[in-house]
C-alpha positions, 0 to 999 in steps of 0.5 A: 500500500505504501509503495502503491501510494508513492508510485501514484503520488511521486510522479505528480509532485513537481521536483521543486515541491519535492525539494521543499519537502526535504528542506522543510524537514531540515528547517523544522529540526533546525527551528526545534534546536533554536527554540530549545537553545533559546539564545546565543548567550546559551552555552548550548548555542555556543557549543553548537556554533563551535561544533558547526564550524569544526565540522564545516572546516573538516568537511570542506577539507574532505576529511573522512569521518568529519561528522564523527570527529566534530561530534567528539570534539564538541563533546570534549569542548563542552566539558569546560563549558559545562554542557557535557556533564560527567556524573560522579562514579562514572563508568563507561560500561553498563548492561541495559535494564531489561525489566521494563520493556512493555512488550505486548502491553497493548491498549486494544480498547483504547485504540478502538475509541473513535477519537483515536482515528483523528490522530491516526488520520493526521499522523498518516499524512504527516508520516507519508510526506515526512518520509517521502521528503526525507527519502527524496533528499537522501536518495538525491544525495546518494545519486539514486534519482533519475533526471526527472527526480524519480526513483522506483526504489523509493516506493520499496523504502516506503514499504519498509518504513511502514512495516517498521512502524507497524511491527515494532510498536507491539514490542514497546519500541518507538516505530522505525522510521527513516531519518534525514540524519541518514544523509550523514552516512550517505555523505561518508559513502553509504549507498546500500542496505548493507550500510543500515545493517552494519549500523544496526549491528554497531548499535547492538554492540553499543548496548553496553556503552550506553553510559558513554553515549549519554555523555554526548550532549545534543549540542554536540550532535546538532551540527551533524544535522545542520551540515 
């Protein structure tokens, strides 16, 4: 259904509007960060600008892994600024807590309520055009679009995105979704599904390194989105 929807909708959306959808996703995330940071007197805002400058310089010089280096450098710079907070008795290794997984804890009667259909209808269209805009932007960066700005693979990607949202919810997890942050991986050379599989395996191995990952402030990762 998702693939059929995109096959019908995609060709009738002008390339300029497709580009606007992609830019809209990035602009929204930038607006959210600006709202959270408040003003440039905020240390988070300053660290974001510093990280953006570092990342931009590295990318301009085509340094491999520039986004990752920028994140790590911003995290270290954030320590004296008070943005990166290292808790007392910090340990970089810890096993995750599997006690509160909420697997198959579904509120079926709540889902049947008529009021929920307004939410479902709204999020269906938000998800459709958000995902479509993200896929167009990332596919364009990967060089997978034809001269008309179309790609038959986008429909299949939409199907995977839809199935991820449907299958993962019963397990108490947020739905799997394609993110514009994938452009960072594409910029480093990722082009196939093997990139996503490798990333997933790395996340699995990183379960024991969650305390170390939590040290990285949002201000250190936001330059990767803005780049």
